[in-house]
N, C-alpha and C positions, 0 to 999 in steps of 0.2 A: 823553535820554528819563529818567525817573527811573521806579524799581523800590520794588515796596511790600517792605518790612521780610518781608513772607513770599514775596516772587520771583513775586506774581501777576499782572493785569493793571498798567500801565503806568500813573503817576499824573500827575496836571500840579502842577507845583510850586507853593506858592506864591509865589515870587515872579514863576514866569512867568507867573502869574491877576492879579499885584497890576501891571504892567505892561501889561498888555494890557486893564484894565478904564482903566489912566492913559494909554494910547492910543485908546479908542475914548470917554473921556468927554469927554477935556482935563481932569476935575475935580480937587483934590489930599486925597491920600491921607490914608484921619484912620488908619485898619489894616487888618488882617486878618485871619484866623482858619481853621481847619478842622471844620469842624463837621460833625455828623454825619444825619444825611439819606437816610429811602432802603434804611440797611440800608448804605450807604458814608459817605465822607468829602467833604464838596465842601470848596471854598475859597469864604468869603464875604467882598469885600472892604466897606468901609463907604470912602466919600468924598461929600466938598462940592466940590454942584456947582456952577453962572456964577452963580446969585442966594441961593449960597450956606445951601443947602436938605443937608441929611444924608439921606445915601441909600446905601443896601448892594443889592450885586449878587452874584452866584451865578454861580463863573464854570460854565460849561455842563459838563456833566459827562459825558465818552464815553460809546455805546451803552452798552448793553447784548452781553454776548459769546453769551448765551440768555437767551428773554424767560422770562418768569416762568411756572413751572407751574400754571395754573389752582386750583381749592379745592377740596375737594373735599368741604371740610365746609360748605363754604357753603347747604345747606339746614338743615344745621340748628341753625344760625343766626337762620332767623328761621320765625314761625310758622305763619305762613300758607299755605307752603307743601309738596303734600303729600306 
């Protein structure tokens, strides 16, 4: 299991993501990178499917340890709420 530099939650490695996409799709892997998404980094793998189309697959992110807290300032964003 790989841990982040900060020692926080475990992360999925990029090489594991590439192997997972190769196994599930059978496609030719063109590239892979870590990209920011929803406040965390995810693995995005670019591959070519059996019909020659280039596709992207995001490695499923692990579930959050704590749900997001609701925003208390939402009513101020909309002018139609009392």
